[in-house]
C-alpha positions in Angstrom: 109.3 121.4 233.8 111.7 120.1 236.1 111.1 118.3 239.2 112.9 118.0 242.3 114.4 115.1 244.1 111.5 114.9 246.6 109.0 114.6 243.9 106.8 117.0 245.4 107.8 120.3 243.8 107.8 121.4 240.4 109.6 124.3 238.8 108.6 125.8 235.4 110.3 128.4 233.2 108.9 131.6 232.4 108.7 130.7 228.9 106.5 127.5 229.5 104.0 129.9 231.5 103.9 132.4 228.9 103.5 129.9 226.4 100.1 128.7 227.9 96.8 129.8 226.1 95.1 132.9 227.4 91.6 132.2 228.6 88.6 133.8 226.8 88.0 137.7 227.7 84.6 137.0 229.1 85.7 133.6 231.2 84.4 134.3 234.6 84.8 130.9 236.9 82.5 130.8 239.5 82.7 128.5 242.8 81.6 128.7 246.4 83.5 131.6 247.6 82.0 133.7 245.0 78.9 135.5 247.0 76.4 135.0 244.2 77.0 131.6 243.8 73.5 129.8 243.7 71.8 133.2 243.8 70.9 133.3 239.9 72.1 135.3 236.6 71.1 139.0 238.2 73.1 138.1 241.2 76.0 136.9 239.2 76.1 140.0 237.0 75.8 142.2 240.2 79.1 140.8 241.5 81.0 140.3 238.1 80.3 144.1 237.3 81.4 145.3 240.9 84.6 143.2 240.5 85.2 144.4 237.2 84.1 148.2 238.4 86.9 147.8 241.1 89.5 146.2 239.2 89.3 149.0 236.6 89.5 151.6 239.3 92.5 150.2 240.5 93.9 150.5 237.3 93.6 153.8 237.0 96.0 154.1 240.0 98.9 152.6 238.0 102.0 154.6 237.6 106.1 154.3 236.8 107.9 153.2 239.4 111.6 153.2 240.1 114.4 152.1 237.9 112.0 151.3 234.9 109.5 149.3 236.7 105.6 150.1 237.6 103.6 150.0 240.6 100.2 148.6 240.1 97.4 147.6 242.2 94.8 144.8 242.0 91.6 143.4 243.7 92.3 140.8 246.2 89.0 140.3 248.0 85.7 141.9 247.7 83.9 141.9 250.9 80.3 141.6 250.0 78.0 138.9 251.2 75.0 137.1 249.3 72.4 139.2 251.2 73.6 142.3 250.1 73.7 141.3 246.7 70.0 140.3 247.2 69.5 143.9 248.4 71.2 145.5 245.5 69.2 143.3 243.1 65.9 144.3 244.8 66.9 148.0 244.5 68.0 147.5 241.1 64.6 146.0 240.1 62.3 148.6 242.0 64.1 151.8 241.1 66.5 151.0 238.2 69.6 152.1 240.2 71.6 150.8 243.4 74.2 152.7 245.6 76.3 151.1 248.2 79.9 151.3 249.9 82.0 148.3 248.7 85.0 147.3 250.9 87.8 145.5 249.2 91.5 144.5 250.3 93.6 145.7 247.4 97.3 144.7 246.7 99.9 146.9 245.7 102.8 145.1 243.4 105.3 146.1 240.9 106.5 144.5 237.9 108.8 145.0 234.8 107.2 145.9 231.8 109.4 143.9 230.0 108.1 140.4 231.8 106.4 138.0 229.4 104.1 137.2 232.3 102.8 139.0 235.5 102.4 136.4 238.6 101.9 138.0 242.0 104.4 136.4 244.3 105.4 137.8 247.8 108.5 138.9 246.1 106.6 141.5 243.9 103.9 142.5 246.5 104.8 145.8 248.5 101.5 146.1 250.2 98.0 144.8 251.3 95.5 147.3 252.6 91.7 147.7 253.1 89.7 150.3 250.6 85.7 151.3 250.7 84.5 153.1 247.8 80.9 154.2 246.5 79.4 152.0 243.9 76.5 152.5 241.4 74.6 150.1 239.7 72.2 150.6 236.9 71.1 148.5 234.1 73.2 148.5 231.2 72.0 148.9 227.5 74.8 147.0 225.7 76.6 143.5 226.2 76.1 143.6 229.9 72.7 143.7 231.7 74.2 145.6 234.9 77.0 148.0 234.9 78.7 149.1 238.2 80.6 152.3 238.2 83.0 153.6 241.0 81.8 157.0 242.3 84.0 159.7 243.2 84.8 159.5 247.1 83.0 163.2 247.2 80.0 161.7 246.6 80.1 160.0 250.1 
């Protein structure tokens, strides 16, 4: 770590960031910006499953870019509120499946596969765009109580 003369800016080397421990695979931090905050375990699992389904969907868009880099996409924001999550929970408990069109904001960025870490800064973000996708929720049979799947656009 290096501190500048103004004592308000810190600079870390890539090796220091790469040396940080990885969070546990299932780690999910939840705070007030999360629409399932304060709504109970089912609402939390619904939001988490939707978020992971959207992230996995965008992961399939990854492709080799120019000069050996990789173009990739990531979820910036899921535009869903607590009332919609409650409606999905009601549908899921009564008819065992729920469908919705979920809006999100996605970021397109690039990275070099040889980088030890990927930190999204303005230098690597290529685009930000809205996207609406159909999602199906159902009860899970394994580790997850709720499973979300992004459906093909043709289902709309």
